[in-house]
Every structure is written in structure tokens, then in C-alpha cells.
C-alpha positions as CSV (number, residue, x, y, z in Angstrom):
1,M,221.2,140.9,98.0
2,T,223.4,143.9,97.0
3,T,227.0,143.1,96.5
4,D,229.5,144.9,98.8
5,F,232.5,145.3,96.6
6,A,234.6,147.0,99.4
7,A,234.1,143.8,101.4
8,T,234.9,141.4,98.5
9,R,238.2,143.3,97.9
10,T,239.3,142.3,101.3
11,L,238.9,138.7,100.4
12,F,241.9,138.8,98.0
13,D,245.6,138.9,98.8
14,L,246.6,141.8,96.7
15,P,250.2,143.0,96.7
16,E,250.9,146.5,98.2
17,G,251.6,149.2,95.7
18,V,250.2,147.3,92.7
19,I,247.2,148.2,90.6
20,Y,246.1,144.9,89.1
21,L,244.2,145.1,85.9
22,D,245.0,141.6,84.5
23,G,242.4,139.4,86.1
24,N,241.1,138.6,82.6
25,S,244.4,136.7,82.2
26,L,245.1,135.4,85.7
27,G,242.9,136.1,88.7
28,P,244.7,137.1,91.9
29,L,245.0,134.9,95.0
30,P,241.9,134.7,97.3
31,C,242.9,134.9,100.9
32,A,241.2,131.6,101.8
33,T,242.9,129.6,99.0
34,A,246.3,128.9,100.6
35,Q,244.7,127.4,103.8
36,R,242.2,125.5,101.7
37,V,244.9,124.0,99.6
38,Q,247.1,123.3,102.6
39,D,244.3,121.5,104.3
40,C,243.8,119.4,101.1
41,V,247.5,118.6,101.1
42,T,248.0,117.9,104.8
43,K,244.7,116.7,106.2
44,E,243.4,115.0,103.1
45,W,246.3,113.8,101.0
46,G,248.6,113.6,103.9
47,Q,246.4,111.8,106.4
48,M,243.9,110.0,104.2
49,L,246.3,109.0,101.4
50,I,244.4,107.2,98.6
51,T,241.3,106.9,100.8
52,G,240.7,110.7,100.1
53,W,239.1,109.8,96.8
54,N,236.2,108.5,98.9
55,K,236.5,110.1,102.3
56,A,237.3,113.6,101.1
57,G,235.0,113.5,98.1
58,W,237.7,114.0,95.5
59,M,235.9,112.0,92.9
60,E,232.8,114.1,93.1
61,M,234.6,117.4,92.9
62,P,234.5,118.0,89.2
63,T,230.7,117.8,89.0
64,R,230.0,119.3,92.4
65,L,232.1,122.4,91.5
66,G,230.6,122.3,88.0
67,T,227.2,122.9,89.5
68,R,228.6,125.9,91.4
69,I,230.0,127.4,88.2
70,G,226.7,126.5,86.5
71,R,225.0,129.1,88.7
72,L,227.2,131.8,87.2
73,I,226.5,130.8,83.6
74,G,222.8,130.0,83.7
75,A,223.2,126.3,83.6
76,A,221.0,123.7,85.3
77,P,222.5,121.5,88.0
78,G,224.2,118.4,86.6
79,T,225.1,120.0,83.2
80,V,228.6,121.2,83.9
81,T,231.7,119.3,84.9
82,L,235.4,120.2,85.3
83,G,238.8,118.8,84.4
84,D,241.5,119.0,81.8
85,T,242.3,122.2,79.8
86,L,240.1,124.5,77.9
87,S,241.6,123.3,74.6
88,I,240.6,119.7,75.5
89,K,237.1,120.8,76.3
90,V,236.8,122.7,73.0
91,Y,237.9,119.5,71.2
92,Q,235.3,117.5,73.0
93,A,232.5,119.8,72.3
94,L,233.4,120.2,68.6
95,A,233.8,116.4,68.1
96,S,230.4,115.7,69.7
97,C,228.7,118.3,67.5
98,L,230.2,117.0,64.3
99,E,229.1,113.5,65.2
100,M,225.6,114.7,66.1
101,N,225.4,116.6,62.7
102,P,226.8,113.9,60.4
103,D,225.7,115.3,57.1
104,R,227.7,118.5,57.4
105,R,231.4,119.1,57.4
106,V,232.0,122.8,58.3
107,I,233.0,124.4,61.6
108,L,232.4,128.1,61.4
109,S,234.3,130.6,63.6
110,D,235.6,134.1,63.4
111,T,239.1,135.4,62.8
112,G,239.2,137.1,66.2
113,N,238.7,133.8,68.1
114,F,241.4,132.6,70.5
115,P,244.0,130.8,68.4
116,S,244.0,127.6,70.5
117,D,240.3,127.2,69.7
118,L,241.0,127.4,66.0
119,Y,244.0,125.1,66.3
120,M,241.8,122.5,68.0
121,A,239.2,122.8,65.2
122,E,241.9,122.5,62.5
123,G,243.4,119.5,64.1
124,L,240.0,117.8,64.4
125,C,239.3,118.5,60.8
126,R,242.6,116.9,59.7
127,T,241.8,113.9,61.8
128,L,238.4,113.4,60.3
129,G,239.5,113.8,56.7
130,P,239.8,116.2,53.8
131,D,236.0,116.8,53.5
132,Y,236.0,118.6,56.9
133,Q,237.0,122.3,57.1
134,L,237.3,125.2,59.5
135,R,235.8,128.3,57.9
136,T,236.6,131.7,59.5
137,V,235.1,135.1,58.8
138,S,235.5,138.5,60.5
139,P,233.5,138.9,63.8
140,E,231.1,141.3,62.1
141,D,230.3,138.8,59.3
142,V,229.5,135.7,61.4
143,A,225.7,136.1,61.2
144,G,225.8,136.3,57.4
145,A,228.1,133.3,57.0
146,I,225.8,130.8,58.8
147,D,224.2,128.7,56.1
148,E,223.1,125.1,55.4
149,T,226.7,123.8,55.0
150,V,227.7,124.7,58.6
151,A,227.7,121.8,61.1
152,V,228.7,123.8,64.2
153,L,229.2,127.4,65.0
154,M,232.2,127.9,67.5
155,L,232.6,131.4,69.0
156,T,234.2,133.0,72.0
157,E,231.6,135.2,73.5
158,V,234.0,138.0,74.4
159,D,237.0,138.6,72.1
160,Y,240.2,138.1,74.0
161,R,242.0,141.0,72.2
162,T,239.4,143.7,71.9
163,G,236.7,142.7,74.4
164,R,234.0,142.8,71.7
165,R,231.0,140.7,72.7
166,H,229.0,138.4,70.5
167,D,225.2,138.1,70.9
168,M,224.9,134.5,72.1
169,A,221.1,134.2,71.9
170,A,220.8,135.8,68.4
171,L,223.7,133.9,66.8
172,T,222.7,130.6,68.4
173,A,219.1,131.1,67.1
174,K,220.4,131.8,63.6
175,A,222.6,128.7,63.8
176,H,219.7,126.5,64.9
177,A,217.5,127.9,62.1
178,A,220.1,126.8,59.6
179,G,220.4,123.4,61.2
180,A,223.7,124.0,62.9
181,L,224.8,123.5,66.5
182,A,226.5,126.2,68.6
183,V,229.6,125.9,70.9
184,W,230.4,129.0,73.1
185,D,233.8,129.6,74.7
186,L,233.2,131.6,77.9
187,A,236.8,132.1,78.9
188,H,236.3,135.9,79.1
189,S,232.7,135.8,80.1
190,A,232.3,133.4,83.1
191,G,232.6,135.6,86.2
192,A,232.9,138.8,84.2
193,L,229.3,139.3,83.1
194,P,225.9,137.6,83.4
195,V,225.9,134.6,81.1
196,D,222.7,132.5,80.4
197,V,223.5,129.4,78.4
198,T,220.0,128.1,79.0
199,G,218.3,131.3,77.9
200,G,220.7,131.7,75.0
201,D,220.0,128.0,74.0
202,A,223.7,127.1,73.7
203,D,224.3,123.5,72.7
204,F,227.7,123.3,74.4
205,A,229.8,125.9,76.3
206,V,233.3,125.7,77.6
207,G,235.5,127.9,79.7
208,C,238.5,128.2,82.0
209,T,238.6,129.0,85.7
210,Y,241.9,130.8,86.2
211,K,240.8,134.2,84.9
212,Y,237.8,135.8,86.5
213,L,237.1,132.7,88.7
214,N,240.5,132.8,90.3
215,S,241.4,129.1,90.5
216,G,245.1,129.8,90.0
217,P,247.6,129.3,87.1
218,G,246.7,126.2,85.1
219,G,243.3,125.8,86.8
220,P,240.9,123.3,85.2
221,A,238.4,124.0,82.5
222,F,234.7,123.4,82.5
223,I,232.3,122.1,79.9
224,Y,228.5,122.5,79.7
225,V,226.2,120.3,77.7
226,A,222.6,121.3,77.1
227,P,220.1,118.8,78.8
228,R,218.7,117.9,75.4
229,H,222.1,116.6,74.3
230,I,223.5,115.3,77.5
231,D,222.6,111.6,77.0
232,R,223.3,111.7,73.3
233,A,226.7,113.4,73.0
234,R,229.5,110.9,72.8
235,P,232.9,112.1,73.8
236,A,235.6,111.6,71.2
237,L,238.2,111.7,74.0
238,S,236.9,108.6,75.8
239,G,238.8,108.8,79.1
240,W,238.4,106.3,81.9
241,L,236.6,108.7,84.2
242,G,234.0,109.3,81.5
243,H,233.2,105.6,81.5
244,E,230.0,104.3,82.8
245,A,231.9,102.2,85.4
246,P,235.5,103.4,85.7
247,F,236.5,100.9,88.3
248,A,235.1,98.0,86.5
249,F,238.1,98.4,84.2
250,D,236.2,97.1,81.2
251,S,238.1,96.9,77.9
252,D,235.3,98.5,76.0
253,Y,234.1,102.1,76.4
254,R,230.6,102.9,77.5
255,P,229.8,106.6,78.1
256,G,228.8,107.5,81.6
257,A,225.4,108.9,82.6
258,G,224.8,112.6,81.8
259,I,227.6,115.1,82.2
260,E,229.9,112.5,83.8
261,R,230.7,111.2,80.3
262,M,232.5,114.5,79.6
263,R,235.2,113.7,82.1
264,V,238.4,112.4,80.7
265,G,241.4,112.0,83.0
266,T,242.0,112.1,86.8
267,P,240.9,115.4,88.2
268,P,243.5,117.9,89.5
269,V,242.4,117.7,93.2
270,L,244.7,120.5,94.5
271,Q,243.6,122.9,91.8
272,L,240.0,122.0,92.4
273,A,240.5,122.8,96.1
274,A,241.8,126.2,95.1
275,L,238.7,126.8,92.9
276,D,236.4,125.7,95.6
277,A,237.8,128.4,97.9
278,S,237.4,131.0,95.2
279,L,233.8,130.0,94.5
280,D,232.9,130.7,98.1
281,I,233.4,134.4,97.2
282,W,230.9,134.1,94.4
283,D,228.2,132.9,96.8
284,R,228.2,136.5,98.1
285,V,227.9,138.1,94.7
286,E,225.1,139.0,92.3
287,M,226.1,138.9,88.6
288,A,223.9,141.9,87.8
289,D,225.8,143.9,90.3
290,I,229.1,142.7,88.8
291,R,228.0,143.9,85.4
292,A,226.8,147.3,86.6
293,R,230.0,147.9,88.5
294,S,232.1,146.7,85.6
295,T,230.4,149.1,83.2
296,Q,231.1,152.0,85.6
297,L,234.8,151.1,85.9
298,T,235.4,150.6,82.2
299,Q,233.6,153.7,81.3
300,A,235.6,155.7,83.7
301,F,238.9,154.2,82.4
302,I,238.0,154.9,78.8
303,K,237.1,158.5,79.6
304,G,240.3,159.0,81.6
305,V,242.7,157.4,79.1
306,E,241.2,159.3,76.1
307,A,241.5,162.6,77.9
308,T,245.1,162.1,78.9
309,C,246.6,159.8,76.2
310,P,245.5,160.9,72.7
311,D,248.0,158.6,71.0
312,L,246.2,155.5,72.3
313,I,243.4,154.3,70.1
314,L,240.4,152.6,71.6
315,A,240.0,149.0,70.3
316,T,237.1,148.0,72.5
317,P,233.5,148.8,71.5
318,R,232.4,152.0,73.2
319,D,228.9,150.7,73.9
320,P,229.2,148.7,77.1
321,E,226.5,146.3,75.9
322,R,228.9,145.2,73.1
323,R,231.9,144.5,75.3
324,G,233.0,142.3,78.1
325,S,234.8,143.4,81.3
326,Q,238.0,144.6,79.6
327,V,239.3,147.6,77.7
328,S,241.9,147.5,75.0
329,F,243.8,150.3,73.4
330,R,246.1,150.2,70.3
331,H,249.5,151.7,69.9
332,P,252.5,150.6,67.7
333,E,254.7,150.5,70.8
334,G,252.0,148.7,72.9
335,Y,254.5,146.2,74.2
336,A,257.0,148.7,75.5
337,I,254.2,150.9,77.0
338,M,252.8,147.9,78.9
339,Q,256.3,147.0,80.2
340,A,256.7,150.6,81.4
341,L,253.3,150.4,83.1
342,I,254.2,147.2,84.9
343,A,257.5,148.7,86.0
344,H,255.5,151.6,87.5
345,G,253.0,149.3,89.4
346,V,250.1,148.9,87.0
347,I,249.8,145.4,85.7
348,G,247.9,144.7,82.5
349,D,249.1,142.7,79.5
350,F,249.9,143.0,75.8
351,R,248.4,141.1,72.9
352,A,250.0,141.1,69.5
353,P,250.3,143.0,67.3
354,D,249.6,146.3,69.1
355,I,247.0,145.8,71.9
356,L,247.3,147.0,75.5
357,R,244.8,145.1,77.4
358,F,243.2,145.9,80.8
359,G,240.8,143.7,82.8
360,F,238.3,145.1,85.3
361,T,237.1,142.8,88.0
362,P,234.7,144.5,90.4
363,L,235.4,142.0,93.1
364,Y,238.7,143.8,93.8
365,T,239.1,146.6,91.2
366,S,238.3,150.0,92.8
367,D,237.7,153.5,91.6
368,A,241.1,154.4,93.1
369,D,242.7,151.7,90.9
370,V,241.2,153.2,87.8
371,E,242.2,156.8,88.7
372,G,245.7,155.6,89.6
373,A,246.2,153.6,86.4
374,V,245.0,156.5,84.3
375,K,247.4,158.9,86.0
376,I,250.4,156.6,85.6
377,L,249.6,155.8,82.0
378,G,249.2,159.5,81.2
379,T,252.6,160.2,82.7
380,I,254.2,157.4,80.8
381,M,252.8,158.6,77.5
382,A,253.4,162.3,78.1
383,E,257.0,161.8,79.1
384,R,257.7,158.9,76.7
385,L,258.9,156.8,79.6
386,W,258.2,153.7,77.5
387,D,261.0,154.6,75.1
388,R,263.7,152.7,76.8
389,P,265.6,149.6,75.6
390,E,264.7,147.4,78.5
391,Y,261.0,147.9,77.9
392,K,261.3,146.6,74.3
393,V,262.9,143.3,75.0
394,R,260.1,140.7,74.5
395,A,259.6,138.2,77.4
396,R,258.3,134.7,76.7
397,V,254.9,135.6,78.2
398,T,253.5,139.0,77.1
């Protein structure tokens, strides 16, 4: 099957006059989502009421949709489930790894990791006691920092600021050779590039669904557990839906079978319905085609921006094999430049201290989008249109 990207673009409700290059932060609305959610609200919740948990299959949604996501990340059926937030799933994975590797006390990560992942690790270490520590090194120094003191390696495959990509298979192999486990955050990988948690031998993987997977703002996160660990890992967050028999209402906790034990609280049914609609699009897509098209788009964007905006400094690896599906440029006035871009119909985002970040999603990003964005950015830089007071006022979300 060859992916028809002109056809997939028509499956999204994209506003007229807007070039959207921020799907790496929030995916746009698929055309089918509103009706799917409305049906869930009116036909299921409205008509079935509480019987929808059985009649509409709400209780099975987290693992059923987890299997659909599993196809995109190289995971076997029954090894992925959904629910809660990404931070919660990071905490679950780390806590399980530390319990499974009890003679070690160090979580190793890199300084470019998403702060919430690091906050979760720090909080877990505080809870477990002073012997536990989070150790961070520069992204380039991770391989050399893996030693016999490390219990778990926790990395985000694609750096949220720069788009730099870690080598999952190589770093996981090095961690295993040193007796450590590996947790991978796929927030900027799932749906952006081919991921193979099985081939890469990841122990755990987590990710969100509201970026490239287009589940909508606040969409639920997912967690993957390798089959070799799935009946051994014990969730530190022992929620009632991770219990072996939730509706027995026992006072003692017994972990459920397989990936079900990684469920915590009541699943967000409406958000899962939105995700279900989006995943229908992915049934028409080959990840190899996504990656090839992403490389074309990002290469064209880099070439165009460097030719027209010499004051912008590329922060993303030039080699496409070393980056995800985003391109970042640095400039001291990056925030103001991005606000000017948004005002002129090109939506990307800004990441402190100086990063202009652009996401490329072949499902709906076209050559014309790239050409238009380069032209508008070139004009903004050449005419210093960003140098206006209103573009320098920081909003709460950047």
C-alpha cells in the first residue's frame, strides 16, 4: 500500500488561510472526530447511560485502542494500554523498573529530556529515599554514562526542543549490557516516524496521543510493557482498574493480568472516542511512507529558511536520520518572531530560551505549506515585522 497524502489531508478539518506546523504539539481535528464524539455522547452516554460500559464496550477501549497504537510503535497485541496522563505513565514505568532492579538506585536521563519526565523521576526518588537519585548528562554523553550503578535509563526518543533523535536500539542494548532497564518516551515519535519497541528491545515505552495521533487536547497517554516483563511488573500506582477483579471491590490489591495491570483510573471515554476516530486514518497509512515524506518536507524547509533567513540558526540535526519530524531554529527574539508568524497565518510554537519549533506531519502538511511558511518567515525576518511590542508580550502558553 502506498500512502496517498493528498487524500489524507482531506480527512482533517484545517482552517482556511492557516499553515499549521504545530502538530508536534497538538494535532488538528480529524473530520470524523466530531461525529464520533457526538455519537458517543448522544447514542451511548445519552441512551445507554451507565450500561454503556458493557453495551458500548467502554471498559475495553483502553486496551483495544492500545493494540491499534501498538501497530504504529512495533508492539505486540496486548502489550499497550491507555489512560491517565503521560507523566503518570512515566512514573508507573520508572517505579516498576526500580522495583525490578532492586540493587540499584540511579535513574539516568539527559538534560534535554522533557522537564515533566525529569520531575516525575525526581519526585519518585524523593519518595523512595535519599539513596535514590536522578542523574542527567548531555544527550551526546548518555552512552558513556551508562554503568553498573544505573537501574534504569529513561530517555525521550526525539528531543522536544531540537528534534534530535536518540538511537533506541543501540542505547537500550548498552543499558541491558550494563544490567539496566530502559524506558522510552515516544511523545514525539509515535505517529511521526517508524518506531520498533520490539526490535529495539525496550523494556517500557510511554507516549501521548494528542500530538501526531490527533486525539485532541488532553488526550490520554499510553504505556507499553515488554512481554517478558508484563506479568512481573507491579504498578506503584495501584488503581482500581488495574486490579485483577475491579468489581469484586476487594480491600487488598492484586495486579490484573498482563497489560491490564497498568490501568489506573476510570478511562476518559469521550477522549478515547476521539482517538478511535483518528486511528481510523492511520489504517490507511504506511509508516515508511510517513518517514520518507517527512524527510522531504523537513529538508525543503531547512533549505528554504537557510536561504532566506540567515539570522536563524538551525538547532536540529541536519542529517535526517538523526532527527524526528520537526525542525527548530534559534534566535534571541524567537518568541516575538513566532508570534509574528502566527499573526501572519503560520502556526508553529516557541520553546525557551530561544527555539522556534516547527512540526511536519505528512498526513496534512503539503509542499505548498512549506513554500508558504518559508516565504512568510523570510518576509518577517527581512522587514523585522517581529519587532513590535505586541509580539513580545508572553502568553501563558508559548
